[in-house]
Phi, psi and omega in degrees: 000336186282343184249023181286139178263112186272145169289157179294322185224149174250294178232348182295150181289109182295330178293327177294315180293326182298340177295337187242092185294342182279347177279135180253094183292340181292343178269351188278079175202167173276113183260138178251140180249018175224160185289336179212158175214096185299327181293320178288325176296320177296317179301316180297318179295317181293322178292319178299318178293320179299317180293320185284315188256353178058041179223142175100174181222152172230134181255115178256137175235149177216121187242142178191211180245234184294329177301327182271328178298323178295328175055045176268298182288329177291329176287329173298318178297314179301314181300317179298311184295333183261001182226347185287328181245129185293138171086008176228073185286341177070197180221163189290324183088213186266143176219164177224142181280073183299327180300321179287345175265013176060041175219172187293134182252142172308144184281350186270359171208164185216135169247136173230156180199139176281351183274164175260129185246149172262132187257143176226129174235135185298341179287325190252330183224147179219062181290152181292341183276348183248122177252094182299148178243216186301317187280350174071019182209165179206155170229148179226155178209138180246020175292155179285333175231123185237133180237139177224140179229131179239143171207152170292158184205135173048051182215136178279346174247118182223068183299134177289170179224146174253339181228139173234132171257125177255116180274119189215200179309145169278166183081189179294125180289123183280021181226145168272149183247131177228166189223064169031231182286348182263009183304323183293339182271353184291120177270319183201153172231114180247128181248143178239092184296327184289325179262344176078058173207156172243135181245117183248126179247135181254155181288333180230154176295143176228164181234003172226156180234123177240094188247143179231139177243122179245129183295137184284332180215187186273357179294137183282063181271148183265150168266127177252130178242126180246355178149173179228146172238126180253117188239156176212184181261010185271146176287156176141198187242135167259149181226101181267122178261121180250117180202135174231129181307127177086003186284144170236182178301321179299330179296308185288332175295334178275357178277103192296330183258016183302306187293318183288328175289323178299325181291341177292330187220070194297142182278146169259338179218135179220118179257130176258118174236052183246128180163339180301313181282327177300322184262004183275059180219164175304152186306316184283354178259359181261128178250105182302327182292325176295316177301315181297315180298318180295318179294320180295321177298320179291320177301316182293327174301313181296315183288336173292324178289316177216099181300345182259013181288136175281123183256128174245125177253118181256136179280130182300161179289154171300147180206168175250142176272121183057031177062006186234329190247135175301135181265100181274001180283336183296318178297326178290323175297321180300319178301318180292321179298317180296320178299318180288325178298320179294318182293318187257010180055040180267169175258155179237131170250107187271078182292331175301315178291321179299320182296330186122007176066212194302125177086356185291338180298331176293322177294319177297320179296317182295338178259013175079016183261343178231155178281173184297336180286349181054035172235313182260158181262159168281172179301314177299325179294317177295320179295323176295318178300317178298319180294321178295318179298312181300320179296322177297319180296319179294324176297321177299315180298321178294318178303312183293322179296315182292324179295316180295318180297320180294320180297320180292000000 
């Protein structure tokens, strides 16, 4: 797998890329630094079977910081995976009500509530009463009657759901759960006190959620919400985007329930795009070995949940430190990523190299693809990143198809 010769383009518009001479399309592929990767080969076989027979599910996860909380380019990837092949619409996966936590929410779904919520983000607060999970955030409310409403928004892929898992307080939930106009459709409510979730199954698929929590007694107990999982009976791929503004690897390592919540909905593919905040420090204050150890700890968390999970390590984008100084730490992170990719038979998507490497973020900014901070992208920049990622994924599938054909 390590010596495959990739085409420059698979399906992306080459004329669009040609506008930006600083982008290196020859780097835009999933590169392997080992001769084989059984987990990636398994993923390719399962996806091929899913496409052919329209049976089964694959769970994709992608973790990062603010680039992922915005869920722009990751939603482009999700949209592609859920619409490119007929008959495998998949399911939404995990989401978090960021709007109710008074921070930016992905535009492709919406949570509303008449109640007032207290917000917790693993980047800024770490109270002993809050055990962060996969999404790295929580909201709490101690009202006696709590209402939440969910709907898809501004998205061409809106898979319905028959089951919703609400990740909440551990132990006996001090609230009863009801469902607005969909109460008649409720088939079952199963609660798991040890892991802290309620699983509600409906008799028919629905596409909005109107849920109410009523306190069981007069004690002023809080409802803690750590996320939602929307599930269905349809074949396809779910794509969960995990992102908290300002998060680094150290942030997610501090989420005490990360691994056990991940095991509720085990990953088949897990992409790491964490490093922008880890490396956003002066050169002499960045320790590449600490970054490597932290990334390895996160990889091992994922592989403990599913030893056959395909791991993708993405190199962070070029950026400027304080908008003035070239960030030379990204290249050092890339060295650590390659070492881990070789050890764990993972794939690498070198977005730093694709961008044009050191200082290229200024070129992206001058062409309207990055914001003035030269850390975050504009909407067109994120959409371009999503298109590049999708093209890399298609190249991987082509590589595996040609490899299998050659072996036969």
